[in-house]
Biotite code that builds the C-alpha atoms (Angstrom):
import biotite.structure as struc

atoms = struc.array([
    struc.Atom([0.000, 0.000, 0.000], chain_id="A", res_id=1, res_name="UNK", atom_name="CA", element="C"),
    struc.Atom([2.774, 2.420, 0.909], chain_id="A", res_id=2, res_name="UNK", atom_name="CA", element="C"),
    struc.Atom([4.461, 1.688, -2.425], chain_id="A", res_id=3, res_name="UNK", atom_name="CA", element="C"),
    struc.Atom([1.282, 2.717, -4.241], chain_id="A", res_id=4, res_name="UNK", atom_name="CA", element="C"),
    struc.Atom([1.114, 5.937, -2.251], chain_id="A", res_id=5, res_name="UNK", atom_name="CA", element="C"),
    struc.Atom([4.724, 6.739, -3.118], chain_id="A", res_id=6, res_name="UNK", atom_name="CA", element="C"),
    struc.Atom([4.167, 5.899, -6.786], chain_id="A", res_id=7, res_name="UNK", atom_name="CA", element="C"),
    struc.Atom([1.144, 8.200, -6.911], chain_id="A", res_id=8, res_name="UNK", atom_name="CA", element="C"),
    struc.Atom([3.244, 11.263, -6.120], chain_id="A", res_id=9, res_name="UNK", atom_name="CA", element="C"),
    struc.Atom([2.526, 14.252, -3.918], chain_id="A", res_id=10, res_name="UNK", atom_name="CA", element="C"),
    struc.Atom([-1.168, 14.351, -4.842], chain_id="A", res_id=11, res_name="UNK", atom_name="CA", element="C"),
    struc.Atom([-1.656, 11.169, -2.854], chain_id="A", res_id=12, res_name="UNK", atom_name="CA", element="C"),
    struc.Atom([-1.218, 13.200, 0.344], chain_id="A", res_id=13, res_name="UNK", atom_name="CA", element="C"),
    struc.Atom([-4.465, 15.214, -0.035], chain_id="A", res_id=14, res_name="UNK", atom_name="CA", element="C"),
    struc.Atom([-6.190, 12.068, -1.264], chain_id="A", res_id=15, res_name="UNK", atom_name="CA", element="C"),
    struc.Atom([-5.120, 10.180, 1.853], chain_id="A", res_id=16, res_name="UNK", atom_name="CA", element="C"),
    struc.Atom([-6.391, 13.072, 3.987], chain_id="A", res_id=17, res_name="UNK", atom_name="CA", element="C"),
    struc.Atom([-9.721, 12.937, 2.136], chain_id="A", res_id=18, res_name="UNK", atom_name="CA", element="C"),
    struc.Atom([-9.995, 9.223, 2.860], chain_id="A", res_id=19, res_name="UNK", atom_name="CA", element="C"),
    struc.Atom([-9.258, 9.764, 6.562], chain_id="A", res_id=20, res_name="UNK", atom_name="CA", element="C"),
    struc.Atom([-11.878, 12.517, 6.826], chain_id="A", res_id=21, res_name="UNK", atom_name="CA", element="C"),
    struc.Atom([-14.419, 10.363, 4.980], chain_id="A", res_id=22, res_name="UNK", atom_name="CA", element="C"),
    struc.Atom([-13.972, 7.407, 7.323], chain_id="A", res_id=23, res_name="UNK", atom_name="CA", element="C"),
    struc.Atom([-13.924, 9.573, 10.464], chain_id="A", res_id=24, res_name="UNK", atom_name="CA", element="C"),
    struc.Atom([-17.050, 11.548, 9.549], chain_id="A", res_id=25, res_name="UNK", atom_name="CA", element="C"),
    struc.Atom([-18.940, 8.433, 8.470], chain_id="A", res_id=26, res_name="UNK", atom_name="CA", element="C"),
    struc.Atom([-18.252, 6.680, 11.772], chain_id="A", res_id=27, res_name="UNK", atom_name="CA", element="C"),
    struc.Atom([-19.087, 9.808, 13.779], chain_id="A", res_id=28, res_name="UNK", atom_name="CA", element="C"),
    struc.Atom([-22.381, 10.329, 11.950], chain_id="A", res_id=29, res_name="UNK", atom_name="CA", element="C"),
    struc.Atom([-23.369, 6.666, 12.331], chain_id="A", res_id=30, res_name="UNK", atom_name="CA", element="C"),
    struc.Atom([-22.945, 7.043, 16.090], chain_id="A", res_id=31, res_name="UNK", atom_name="CA", element="C"),
    struc.Atom([-24.591, 10.474, 16.341], chain_id="A", res_id=32, res_name="UNK", atom_name="CA", element="C"),
    struc.Atom([-27.555, 9.744, 14.069], chain_id="A", res_id=33, res_name="UNK", atom_name="CA", element="C"),
    struc.Atom([-28.824, 6.683, 15.885], chain_id="A", res_id=34, res_name="UNK", atom_name="CA", element="C"),
    struc.Atom([-32.592, 6.877, 16.133], chain_id="A", res_id=35, res_name="UNK", atom_name="CA", element="C"),
    struc.Atom([-32.482, 6.116, 19.856], chain_id="A", res_id=36, res_name="UNK", atom_name="CA", element="C"),
    struc.Atom([-30.554, 9.348, 20.461], chain_id="A", res_id=37, res_name="UNK", atom_name="CA", element="C"),
    struc.Atom([-32.696, 11.474, 18.165], chain_id="A", res_id=38, res_name="UNK", atom_name="CA", element="C"),
    struc.Atom([-36.228, 10.079, 18.393], chain_id="A", res_id=39, res_name="UNK", atom_name="CA", element="C"),
    struc.Atom([-36.478, 7.704, 21.371], chain_id="A", res_id=40, res_name="UNK", atom_name="CA", element="C"),
    struc.Atom([-39.507, 5.436, 21.066], chain_id="A", res_id=41, res_name="UNK", atom_name="CA", element="C"),
    struc.Atom([-40.480, 6.151, 24.671], chain_id="A", res_id=42, res_name="UNK", atom_name="CA", element="C"),
    struc.Atom([-41.023, 9.849, 23.874], chain_id="A", res_id=43, res_name="UNK", atom_name="CA", element="C"),
    struc.Atom([-43.096, 9.502, 20.716], chain_id="A", res_id=44, res_name="UNK", atom_name="CA", element="C"),
    struc.Atom([-46.525, 11.044, 21.217], chain_id="A", res_id=45, res_name="UNK", atom_name="CA", element="C"),
    struc.Atom([-49.337, 8.521, 21.283], chain_id="A", res_id=46, res_name="UNK", atom_name="CA", element="C"),
    struc.Atom([-53.052, 8.995, 20.819], chain_id="A", res_id=47, res_name="UNK", atom_name="CA", element="C"),
    struc.Atom([-54.738, 10.768, 23.740], chain_id="A", res_id=48, res_name="UNK", atom_name="CA", element="C"),
    struc.Atom([-51.403, 11.072, 25.566], chain_id="A", res_id=49, res_name="UNK", atom_name="CA", element="C"),
    struc.Atom([-50.894, 14.251, 27.548], chain_id="A", res_id=50, res_name="UNK", atom_name="CA", element="C"),
    struc.Atom([-47.745, 16.364, 27.574], chain_id="A", res_id=51, res_name="UNK", atom_name="CA", element="C"),
    struc.Atom([-47.384, 15.784, 31.335], chain_id="A", res_id=52, res_name="UNK", atom_name="CA", element="C"),
    struc.Atom([-47.259, 12.020, 30.795], chain_id="A", res_id=53, res_name="UNK", atom_name="CA", element="C"),
    struc.Atom([-44.509, 12.359, 28.209], chain_id="A", res_id=54, res_name="UNK", atom_name="CA", element="C"),
    struc.Atom([-42.448, 14.653, 30.424], chain_id="A", res_id=55, res_name="UNK", atom_name="CA", element="C"),
    struc.Atom([-42.886, 12.272, 33.370], chain_id="A", res_id=56, res_name="UNK", atom_name="CA", element="C"),
    struc.Atom([-41.478, 9.416, 31.289], chain_id="A", res_id=57, res_name="UNK", atom_name="CA", element="C"),
    struc.Atom([-38.657, 11.628, 30.032], chain_id="A", res_id=58, res_name="UNK", atom_name="CA", element="C"),
    struc.Atom([-37.573, 12.691, 33.512], chain_id="A", res_id=59, res_name="UNK", atom_name="CA", element="C"),
    struc.Atom([-37.128, 9.065, 34.538], chain_id="A", res_id=60, res_name="UNK", atom_name="CA", element="C"),
    struc.Atom([-34.117, 8.754, 32.231], chain_id="A", res_id=61, res_name="UNK", atom_name="CA", element="C"),
    struc.Atom([-31.248, 11.176, 31.623], chain_id="A", res_id=62, res_name="UNK", atom_name="CA", element="C"),
    struc.Atom([-30.724, 9.618, 28.194], chain_id="A", res_id=63, res_name="UNK", atom_name="CA", element="C"),
    struc.Atom([-34.232, 10.612, 27.170], chain_id="A", res_id=64, res_name="UNK", atom_name="CA", element="C"),
    struc.Atom([-33.677, 14.164, 28.394], chain_id="A", res_id=65, res_name="UNK", atom_name="CA", element="C"),
    struc.Atom([-30.430, 14.377, 26.430], chain_id="A", res_id=66, res_name="UNK", atom_name="CA", element="C"),
    struc.Atom([-32.054, 13.160, 23.211], chain_id="A", res_id=67, res_name="UNK", atom_name="CA", element="C"),
    struc.Atom([-32.859, 15.570, 20.396], chain_id="A", res_id=68, res_name="UNK", atom_name="CA", element="C"),
    struc.Atom([-36.616, 15.173, 20.827], chain_id="A", res_id=69, res_name="UNK", atom_name="CA", element="C"),
    struc.Atom([-36.302, 15.410, 24.606], chain_id="A", res_id=70, res_name="UNK", atom_name="CA", element="C"),
    struc.Atom([-34.569, 18.787, 24.463], chain_id="A", res_id=71, res_name="UNK", atom_name="CA", element="C"),
    struc.Atom([-37.248, 20.141, 22.127], chain_id="A", res_id=72, res_name="UNK", atom_name="CA", element="C"),
    struc.Atom([-40.039, 18.872, 24.381], chain_id="A", res_id=73, res_name="UNK", atom_name="CA", element="C"),
    struc.Atom([-38.408, 20.362, 27.478], chain_id="A", res_id=74, res_name="UNK", atom_name="CA", element="C"),
    struc.Atom([-38.101, 23.747, 25.779], chain_id="A", res_id=75, res_name="UNK", atom_name="CA", element="C"),
    struc.Atom([-41.860, 23.777, 25.222], chain_id="A", res_id=76, res_name="UNK", atom_name="CA", element="C"),
    struc.Atom([-42.798, 22.316, 28.597], chain_id="A", res_id=77, res_name="UNK", atom_name="CA", element="C"),
    struc.Atom([-40.709, 24.820, 30.528], chain_id="A", res_id=78, res_name="UNK", atom_name="CA", element="C"),
    struc.Atom([-42.594, 27.592, 28.695], chain_id="A", res_id=79, res_name="UNK", atom_name="CA", element="C"),
    struc.Atom([-46.069, 26.173, 29.264], chain_id="A", res_id=80, res_name="UNK", atom_name="CA", element="C"),
    struc.Atom([-46.984, 29.015, 31.628], chain_id="A", res_id=81, res_name="UNK", atom_name="CA", element="C"),
    struc.Atom([-46.277, 31.547, 28.884], chain_id="A", res_id=82, res_name="UNK", atom_name="CA", element="C"),
    struc.Atom([-48.271, 32.272, 25.748], chain_id="A", res_id=83, res_name="UNK", atom_name="CA", element="C"),
    struc.Atom([-48.633, 29.562, 23.113], chain_id="A", res_id=84, res_name="UNK", atom_name="CA", element="C"),
    struc.Atom([-46.646, 31.632, 20.615], chain_id="A", res_id=85, res_name="UNK", atom_name="CA", element="C"),
    struc.Atom([-43.783, 32.001, 23.077], chain_id="A", res_id=86, res_name="UNK", atom_name="CA", element="C"),
    struc.Atom([-43.610, 28.269, 23.768], chain_id="A", res_id=87, res_name="UNK", atom_name="CA", element="C"),
    struc.Atom([-43.791, 27.542, 20.057], chain_id="A", res_id=88, res_name="UNK", atom_name="CA", element="C"),
    struc.Atom([-40.946, 29.971, 19.385], chain_id="A", res_id=89, res_name="UNK", atom_name="CA", element="C"),
    struc.Atom([-38.823, 28.340, 22.095], chain_id="A", res_id=90, res_name="UNK", atom_name="CA", element="C"),
    struc.Atom([-39.396, 24.894, 20.608], chain_id="A", res_id=91, res_name="UNK", atom_name="CA", element="C"),
    struc.Atom([-38.602, 26.142, 17.121], chain_id="A", res_id=92, res_name="UNK", atom_name="CA", element="C"),
    struc.Atom([-35.372, 27.757, 18.304], chain_id="A", res_id=93, res_name="UNK", atom_name="CA", element="C"),
    struc.Atom([-34.186, 24.571, 19.987], chain_id="A", res_id=94, res_name="UNK", atom_name="CA", element="C"),
    struc.Atom([-35.305, 22.468, 17.019], chain_id="A", res_id=95, res_name="UNK", atom_name="CA", element="C"),
    struc.Atom([-33.354, 24.671, 14.625], chain_id="A", res_id=96, res_name="UNK", atom_name="CA", element="C"),
    struc.Atom([-30.218, 24.271, 16.739], chain_id="A", res_id=97, res_name="UNK", atom_name="CA", element="C"),
    struc.Atom([-30.698, 20.511, 17.034], chain_id="A", res_id=98, res_name="UNK", atom_name="CA", element="C"),
    struc.Atom([-31.216, 20.084, 13.292], chain_id="A", res_id=99, res_name="UNK", atom_name="CA", element="C"),
    struc.Atom([-27.980, 21.992, 12.768], chain_id="A", res_id=100, res_name="UNK", atom_name="CA", element="C"),
    struc.Atom([-26.232, 19.407, 14.957], chain_id="A", res_id=101, res_name="UNK", atom_name="CA", element="C"),
    struc.Atom([-27.802, 16.589, 12.927], chain_id="A", res_id=102, res_name="UNK", atom_name="CA", element="C"),
    struc.Atom([-26.570, 18.121, 9.672], chain_id="A", res_id=103, res_name="UNK", atom_name="CA", element="C"),
    struc.Atom([-23.059, 18.707, 11.025], chain_id="A", res_id=104, res_name="UNK", atom_name="CA", element="C"),
    struc.Atom([-20.336, 17.442, 8.639], chain_id="A", res_id=105, res_name="UNK", atom_name="CA", element="C"),
    struc.Atom([-22.874, 15.891, 6.249], chain_id="A", res_id=106, res_name="UNK", atom_name="CA", element="C"),
    struc.Atom([-22.269, 18.595, 3.641], chain_id="A", res_id=107, res_name="UNK", atom_name="CA", element="C"),
    struc.Atom([-18.527, 18.138, 4.130], chain_id="A", res_id=108, res_name="UNK", atom_name="CA", element="C"),
    struc.Atom([-18.957, 14.532, 2.997], chain_id="A", res_id=109, res_name="UNK", atom_name="CA", element="C"),
    struc.Atom([-20.541, 15.862, -0.188], chain_id="A", res_id=110, res_name="UNK", atom_name="CA", element="C"),
    struc.Atom([-17.570, 18.182, -0.663], chain_id="A", res_id=111, res_name="UNK", atom_name="CA", element="C"),
    struc.Atom([-15.147, 15.281, -0.236], chain_id="A", res_id=112, res_name="UNK", atom_name="CA", element="C"),
    struc.Atom([-17.055, 13.200, -2.782], chain_id="A", res_id=113, res_name="UNK", atom_name="CA", element="C"),
    struc.Atom([-16.661, 16.047, -5.290], chain_id="A", res_id=114, res_name="UNK", atom_name="CA", element="C"),
    struc.Atom([-13.060, 17.011, -4.502], chain_id="A", res_id=115, res_name="UNK", atom_name="CA", element="C"),
    struc.Atom([-11.542, 13.498, -4.467], chain_id="A", res_id=116, res_name="UNK", atom_name="CA", element="C"),
    struc.Atom([-12.175, 12.679, -8.161], chain_id="A", res_id=117, res_name="UNK", atom_name="CA", element="C"),
    struc.Atom([-10.959, 16.148, -9.160], chain_id="A", res_id=118, res_name="UNK", atom_name="CA", element="C"),
    struc.Atom([-7.700, 15.520, -7.319], chain_id="A", res_id=119, res_name="UNK", atom_name="CA", element="C"),
    struc.Atom([-7.469, 12.179, -9.079], chain_id="A", res_id=120, res_name="UNK", atom_name="CA", element="C"),
    struc.Atom([-8.079, 13.847, -12.425], chain_id="A", res_id=121, res_name="UNK", atom_name="CA", element="C"),
    struc.Atom([-5.397, 16.415, -11.659], chain_id="A", res_id=122, res_name="UNK", atom_name="CA", element="C"),
    struc.Atom([-3.004, 13.576, -10.922], chain_id="A", res_id=123, res_name="UNK", atom_name="CA", element="C"),
    struc.Atom([-3.933, 11.995, -14.240], chain_id="A", res_id=124, res_name="UNK", atom_name="CA", element="C"),
    struc.Atom([-3.154, 15.159, -16.166], chain_id="A", res_id=125, res_name="UNK", atom_name="CA", element="C"),
    struc.Atom([0.122, 15.742, -14.344], chain_id="A", res_id=126, res_name="UNK", atom_name="CA", element="C"),
    struc.Atom([1.146, 12.132, -14.831], chain_id="A", res_id=127, res_name="UNK", atom_name="CA", element="C"),
    struc.Atom([0.495, 12.248, -18.582], chain_id="A", res_id=128, res_name="UNK", atom_name="CA", element="C"),
    struc.Atom([2.356, 15.541, -18.903], chain_id="A", res_id=129, res_name="UNK", atom_name="CA", element="C"),
    struc.Atom([5.285, 14.030, -17.051], chain_id="A", res_id=130, res_name="UNK", atom_name="CA", element="C"),
    struc.Atom([5.249, 11.019, -19.378], chain_id="A", res_id=131, res_name="UNK", atom_name="CA", element="C"),
    struc.Atom([5.420, 13.110, -22.551], chain_id="A", res_id=132, res_name="UNK", atom_name="CA", element="C"),
    struc.Atom([8.063, 15.389, -21.096], chain_id="A", res_id=133, res_name="UNK", atom_name="CA", element="C"),
    struc.Atom([10.261, 12.379, -20.520], chain_id="A", res_id=134, res_name="UNK", atom_name="CA", element="C"),
    struc.Atom([10.046, 11.633, -24.241], chain_id="A", res_id=135, res_name="UNK", atom_name="CA", element="C"),
    struc.Atom([10.401, 15.222, -25.450], chain_id="A", res_id=136, res_name="UNK", atom_name="CA", element="C"),
    struc.Atom([13.339, 16.364, -23.365], chain_id="A", res_id=137, res_name="UNK", atom_name="CA", element="C"),
    struc.Atom([15.181, 13.069, -23.047], chain_id="A", res_id=138, res_name="UNK", atom_name="CA", element="C"),
    struc.Atom([17.846, 12.023, -25.472], chain_id="A", res_id=139, res_name="UNK", atom_name="CA", element="C"),
    struc.Atom([16.492, 8.501, -25.319], chain_id="A", res_id=140, res_name="UNK", atom_name="CA", element="C"),
    struc.Atom([12.986, 8.087, -26.760], chain_id="A", res_id=141, res_name="UNK", atom_name="CA", element="C"),
    struc.Atom([12.442, 4.733, -25.095], chain_id="A", res_id=142, res_name="UNK", atom_name="CA", element="C"),
    struc.Atom([8.679, 4.374, -24.331], chain_id="A", res_id=143, res_name="UNK", atom_name="CA", element="C"),
    struc.Atom([9.583, 2.689, -21.064], chain_id="A", res_id=144, res_name="UNK", atom_name="CA", element="C"),
    struc.Atom([10.440, 6.143, -19.711], chain_id="A", res_id=145, res_name="UNK", atom_name="CA", element="C"),
    struc.Atom([6.733, 7.008, -19.898], chain_id="A", res_id=146, res_name="UNK", atom_name="CA", element="C"),
    struc.Atom([5.751, 4.267, -17.469], chain_id="A", res_id=147, res_name="UNK", atom_name="CA", element="C"),
    struc.Atom([6.280, 6.179, -14.177], chain_id="A", res_id=148, res_name="UNK", atom_name="CA", element="C"),
    struc.Atom([4.095, 9.075, -15.346], chain_id="A", res_id=149, res_name="UNK", atom_name="CA", element="C"),
    struc.Atom([1.366, 6.753, -16.634], chain_id="A", res_id=150, res_name="UNK", atom_name="CA", element="C"),
    struc.Atom([1.514, 4.768, -13.398], chain_id="A", res_id=151, res_name="UNK", atom_name="CA", element="C"),
    struc.Atom([1.130, 7.964, -11.385], chain_id="A", res_id=152, res_name="UNK", atom_name="CA", element="C"),
    struc.Atom([-1.849, 8.990, -13.512], chain_id="A", res_id=153, res_name="UNK", atom_name="CA", element="C"),
    struc.Atom([-3.640, 5.669, -13.045], chain_id="A", res_id=154, res_name="UNK", atom_name="CA", element="C"),
    struc.Atom([-2.956, 5.437, -9.315], chain_id="A", res_id=155, res_name="UNK", atom_name="CA", element="C"),
    struc.Atom([-4.263, 8.924, -8.520], chain_id="A", res_id=156, res_name="UNK", atom_name="CA", element="C"),
    struc.Atom([-7.340, 8.389, -10.678], chain_id="A", res_id=157, res_name="UNK", atom_name="CA", element="C"),
    struc.Atom([-8.148, 5.105, -8.965], chain_id="A", res_id=158, res_name="UNK", atom_name="CA", element="C"),
    struc.Atom([-7.532, 6.592, -5.516], chain_id="A", res_id=159, res_name="UNK", atom_name="CA", element="C"),
    struc.Atom([-9.834, 9.534, -6.237], chain_id="A", res_id=160, res_name="UNK", atom_name="CA", element="C"),
    struc.Atom([-12.643, 7.229, -7.354], chain_id="A", res_id=161, res_name="UNK", atom_name="CA", element="C"),
    struc.Atom([-12.181, 4.854, -4.422], chain_id="A", res_id=162, res_name="UNK", atom_name="CA", element="C"),
    struc.Atom([-12.611, 7.773, -2.033], chain_id="A", res_id=163, res_name="UNK", atom_name="CA", element="C"),
    struc.Atom([-15.376, 9.591, -3.905], chain_id="A", res_id=164, res_name="UNK", atom_name="CA", element="C"),
    struc.Atom([-17.758, 6.648, -4.353], chain_id="A", res_id=165, res_name="UNK", atom_name="CA", element="C"),
    struc.Atom([-18.189, 5.700, -0.667], chain_id="A", res_id=166, res_name="UNK", atom_name="CA", element="C"),
    struc.Atom([-18.162, 9.381, 0.327], chain_id="A", res_id=167, res_name="UNK", atom_name="CA", element="C"),
    struc.Atom([-21.028, 10.055, -2.083], chain_id="A", res_id=168, res_name="UNK", atom_name="CA", element="C"),
    struc.Atom([-23.026, 7.085, -0.813], chain_id="A", res_id=169, res_name="UNK", atom_name="CA", element="C"),
    struc.Atom([-22.475, 8.174, 2.795], chain_id="A", res_id=170, res_name="UNK", atom_name="CA", element="C"),
    struc.Atom([-23.456, 11.762, 1.989], chain_id="A", res_id=171, res_name="UNK", atom_name="CA", element="C"),
    struc.Atom([-26.705, 10.716, 0.288], chain_id="A", res_id=172, res_name="UNK", atom_name="CA", element="C"),
    struc.Atom([-27.566, 8.286, 3.071], chain_id="A", res_id=173, res_name="UNK", atom_name="CA", element="C"),
    struc.Atom([-27.022, 10.742, 5.921], chain_id="A", res_id=174, res_name="UNK", atom_name="CA", element="C"),
    struc.Atom([-28.744, 13.530, 3.988], chain_id="A", res_id=175, res_name="UNK", atom_name="CA", element="C"),
    struc.Atom([-31.861, 11.386, 3.582], chain_id="A", res_id=176, res_name="UNK", atom_name="CA", element="C"),
    struc.Atom([-31.684, 10.270, 7.220], chain_id="A", res_id=177, res_name="UNK", atom_name="CA", element="C"),
    struc.Atom([-31.533, 13.862, 8.475], chain_id="A", res_id=178, res_name="UNK", atom_name="CA", element="C"),
    struc.Atom([-34.506, 14.786, 6.280], chain_id="A", res_id=179, res_name="UNK", atom_name="CA", element="C"),
    struc.Atom([-36.541, 11.916, 7.723], chain_id="A", res_id=180, res_name="UNK", atom_name="CA", element="C"),
    struc.Atom([-35.573, 12.850, 11.275], chain_id="A", res_id=181, res_name="UNK", atom_name="CA", element="C"),
    struc.Atom([-36.427, 16.511, 10.637], chain_id="A", res_id=182, res_name="UNK", atom_name="CA", element="C"),
    struc.Atom([-39.897, 15.642, 9.342], chain_id="A", res_id=183, res_name="UNK", atom_name="CA", element="C"),
    struc.Atom([-40.564, 13.387, 12.336], chain_id="A", res_id=184, res_name="UNK", atom_name="CA", element="C"),
    struc.Atom([-39.282, 15.990, 14.796], chain_id="A", res_id=185, res_name="UNK", atom_name="CA", element="C"),
    struc.Atom([-41.610, 18.599, 13.302], chain_id="A", res_id=186, res_name="UNK", atom_name="CA", element="C"),
    struc.Atom([-44.575, 16.246, 13.562], chain_id="A", res_id=187, res_name="UNK", atom_name="CA", element="C"),
    struc.Atom([-43.816, 15.255, 17.144], chain_id="A", res_id=188, res_name="UNK", atom_name="CA", element="C"),
    struc.Atom([-43.243, 18.878, 18.156], chain_id="A", res_id=189, res_name="UNK", atom_name="CA", element="C"),
    struc.Atom([-46.616, 19.874, 16.723], chain_id="A", res_id=190, res_name="UNK", atom_name="CA", element="C"),
    struc.Atom([-48.380, 17.051, 18.571], chain_id="A", res_id=191, res_name="UNK", atom_name="CA", element="C"),
    struc.Atom([-46.624, 17.899, 21.833], chain_id="A", res_id=192, res_name="UNK", atom_name="CA", element="C"),
    struc.Atom([-47.445, 21.593, 21.536], chain_id="A", res_id=193, res_name="UNK", atom_name="CA", element="C"),
    struc.Atom([-51.080, 20.754, 20.856], chain_id="A", res_id=194, res_name="UNK", atom_name="CA", element="C"),
    struc.Atom([-51.207, 18.414, 23.857], chain_id="A", res_id=195, res_name="UNK", atom_name="CA", element="C"),
    struc.Atom([-49.587, 21.098, 25.993], chain_id="A", res_id=196, res_name="UNK", atom_name="CA", element="C"),
    struc.Atom([-51.975, 23.936, 25.192], chain_id="A", res_id=197, res_name="UNK", atom_name="CA", element="C"),
    struc.Atom([-55.066, 22.667, 23.417], chain_id="A", res_id=198, res_name="UNK", atom_name="CA", element="C"),
    struc.Atom([-58.149, 22.447, 25.575], chain_id="A", res_id=199, res_name="UNK", atom_name="CA", element="C"),
    struc.Atom([-60.990, 20.536, 24.036], chain_id="A", res_id=200, res_name="UNK", atom_name="CA", element="C"),
    struc.Atom([-64.185, 22.532, 23.729], chain_id="A", res_id=201, res_name="UNK", atom_name="CA", element="C"),
    struc.Atom([-67.199, 20.654, 25.104], chain_id="A", res_id=202, res_name="UNK", atom_name="CA", element="C"),
    struc.Atom([-69.522, 19.321, 22.436], chain_id="A", res_id=203, res_name="UNK", atom_name="CA", element="C"),
    struc.Atom([-72.551, 21.215, 23.777], chain_id="A", res_id=204, res_name="UNK", atom_name="CA", element="C"),
    struc.Atom([-70.559, 24.468, 23.760], chain_id="A", res_id=205, res_name="UNK", atom_name="CA", element="C"),
    struc.Atom([-69.419, 23.896, 20.155], chain_id="A", res_id=206, res_name="UNK", atom_name="CA", element="C"),
    struc.Atom([-72.999, 23.217, 19.110], chain_id="A", res_id=207, res_name="UNK", atom_name="CA", element="C"),
    struc.Atom([-74.133, 26.467, 20.765], chain_id="A", res_id=208, res_name="UNK", atom_name="CA", element="C"),
    struc.Atom([-71.395, 28.325, 18.936], chain_id="A", res_id=209, res_name="UNK", atom_name="CA", element="C"),
    struc.Atom([-72.401, 26.785, 15.616], chain_id="A", res_id=210, res_name="UNK", atom_name="CA", element="C"),
    struc.Atom([-76.124, 27.680, 16.002], chain_id="A", res_id=211, res_name="UNK", atom_name="CA", element="C"),
    struc.Atom([-77.185, 30.904, 14.264], chain_id="A", res_id=212, res_name="UNK", atom_name="CA", element="C"),
    struc.Atom([-77.939, 33.726, 16.642], chain_id="A", res_id=213, res_name="UNK", atom_name="CA", element="C"),
    struc.Atom([-81.457, 35.166, 16.713], chain_id="A", res_id=214, res_name="UNK", atom_name="CA", element="C"),
    struc.Atom([-81.685, 38.624, 15.248], chain_id="A", res_id=215, res_name="UNK", atom_name="CA", element="C"),
])
């Protein structure tokens, strides 16, 4: 492996760095984007479940409180004595911050998937130029002299593709996962806010409100 890196020339250094970043970010995102740390099943709003019941369950476990959904719920619950708009704004602010944490480094994976093949292509061009220069400026026109440059071109191209392909797959996967989590967080936040503030109007009162008033 080290011989291939040496044969690829100086462009292999940024390519190796790209591969290290790709592996590190992929592992970190796999750990951070576990559903149990973002949307714990125990906190998901169920039919006819009150906000107090959810908070009671959440306070029984520190892990639930430290989850993404738990922090959003707490922001709303701690503002329940304020106006609905204020509580909603608090939940939205926390949700925006949490979504930013979920998206962290995902776009960087996309950048790596785009940069790696370009570095490989640059290595290809430089390798071919080097090969022809060996023929043009050398007194010996032996085609064997072109082999190091061609080898460098092929190695950098292959390295760029080997890095870019998994980086692109990881970027697409985590991007879709964050989108799914974001949609679910929005839905759960809406249900929790409704359970926190909505007071059902008695049927008889609604009927009275719907009846036309006598003129």
